[in-house]
C-alpha positions, 0 to 999 in steps of 0.5 A: 500500500502506498503511503498517504498523507493524514489529510488528503488534499490533492487528486493523486492522493485521492486516487491512491486512497481509493485504490488502496481501500478497494484492494484491501476490500478485495484481498481481505475477508469481510470484517467480523463482529469483533473487529467492527465492535472494536472500531466502534469502541475506539470511536467512542473512546476517542471522541471522549478523549479528543472532544476539546480539540474537536470543539475548538476546531469547529469554533475556529471555523465558524468564528464563534460557535456555542461550545455546548451545542458542539458537544451536544450534537457533534460529539455526543450525537456520534457517541450515541449513534455508535453505542446504539450500533454496538448494542445491536450489531450482532443481531443486525449481522445475523443472516435472516432466515426466509420462508421458501415458496411452497413449490420449493418447500424443504429447501433453505432460503436466507438473506446474508448482509455483506459489505458493499465495499468502499463507501464515500461520504460527502459532509456539509459544514453545518455539523461537520462531525455528526454528519460525517461520523454518523454515516461512517458508523453505519458504513463500518457497522456494515463492514465497509471501508470509508472515505470522508470528504469534508467541506472546504468551509471547515478546514480546521475541523477537517485537519483535526478530524483527520489526525483523530481518525488516523489515530484510530484506523489505518487508511485502508479502513478510513481516510479524510479528504479536505480540499476545495470544490474541485476535489469534491467534484473529483471525489463524487466521480470515483466509482464508489460502491455507495456514496452518501451526501448530506447538503443542499438539493442543488448540489445533491442533484450534481452528486447524483449525476456524477454517481450515475456515470458509475452506477453508484448507488446514493444516499442523499440527505438534502433539505427543503422548507420544513414547516412548523404547524401550530394548532389552536389546540396547544400552548402557543407559548410552548410552540413558540419556545420550541420553534425559537430554539429550533431556529437558533441552535447553530444559528439556525443553520440546520437542514431540519430547522423549522423553515417557516411557521403556520399559525392560526391567523388570529394568533400571529401577533401573539405568537410573535410576542411569545417568540420574542419572550422565548428568544430573550430567555434563551439569549439575553441581550446582556449575555456574553454571547457564549451560547450564540453561533455565528453565520459560518461565512460572510457570504452566507450572512450576506445571503440572509440579509438579502432574503430580509431585504427582498421580503421587506421590499415586497411588503413583509414586516420584520420583527428583530427579536434582539437588535444587538448582534454579537459580531459582524456575522451574528444574526439574532432571530428575526420573525417575518410576518405579512409574507407572500409566496413571491418572496425569496424566503418563501421559495428558498431554504433559509438555513439561518435565523429567520422565521417567516410566519404565515397565518391560516384559517383551517388545517385543510388549508395548511395541508394544501399549502404544504403539499403544493411545495416539494416534500420537506426533510422534516415536519413539525406539529404543535398541539394537544389534539391527537386527531389533528396530529393524525390528520397531518401525518396521514395527509402530508409527506416528509422525511421525518416528524416531531410532534410538540418539538423540533428535530429530535426525531433525527437524534434518536438512533433507533429510527432512520434519518432521511428524506423523501422526494426533493429532500433526499433518498435513503437513510442512515442511523440504526438498523436502516443505516446498516441495511442501506450500506449492506448488500442484502444477498439472497441465498437459495440452497437446494437440498440434494434430495429435492426432486428438482428434475421434476421442473425439467422438460419434457413437460407433462401431467405433473406440470399440469397438476402444478399449474392447476394448484398454483395458478388455478383454472381460467374462468370461462 
């Protein structure tokens, strides 16, 4: 095997890393249970040991990022995911016995889950550890080798993560790739056995096009405009508090953050008031800012400002819930009322601390409005009426749902995380992630005593009897 840098940043090293992993996959037996468990054990212990350096790197990339949120999502999240996989791995790996058709009764049928091979993981900048390590956990659990392409927006995190993972795994098992957009394009063109991408819908389409040239299967975790529905049946204050939290964690830069709120028309003003109270309680104006997270780059910050300017120019009312930004890239939560569908913030995924609020009269109108758009990655319902919740669940589509809260369905690792339609395809987390990155291999084993010769020509009376038994007589 050729020697590789700890962090791969050029095309030649990228090709070498891929070749090395492919050769290692071909020339070694699939990793057994003990080896896979050891890989997960090392990750759990390593994250605990290196959490400070990882958190500091993410803080440096963002300019300022709440350390507690980094520990909660990017450190604790992968640890929880890996613990869940470790607990259930032996059961997941067992062949699944299946029932043969009556025609083949007495023979053996089973499904064996074998590694796919080399799995590529393309990571976004917003949660650079969780959204890189979680697919890696699924891939390693399934016995694969993994190449992780980090975002060019988080170079410090990429460097620290590369050192960290090299201390845990040889490069024939896991490598980290840095570099700019051109290297990401090169990465997505490699003939992986599976490619996982988390990020925007626009780039997701490009990744899928590149993968299609190699017939590489893809898992796409995208985004979209995830609605938060507030019902008259529940507490307006509770809904406002949870939605304010969802729009503020990580500066609102989350693919499953509530993108806009649908609120009973007569309660919109009160909802804005409650939103302001909740935000002020979480982020007091006189606080030191240690719980805030900046917009990741000046370019992203400028885009958010343009969304606000566009909305205001078209008649929207902007409600600044805290008019004292902590830095030049900090955007305190802004509620926006009197919105219309011709505004950019009602057409694009916001990915920041801006919450458009639309009033509605009846839930039928809510369902019709949501279903007019692309299917979102997440959907949220706030209310005490279970019949209303079931109505929303039955008449809408989304990748996941949280009721009376936001986002936490994606933090429970016994459930799959994924999208539908324009918000993605496939899953990771839990058993579904293991299955996603495994080849479900059907195995039929004929017992030697089984009279298979009866299926051979020349065809005669016994075949007619079988046809009558399994097909039946035609109607006259």
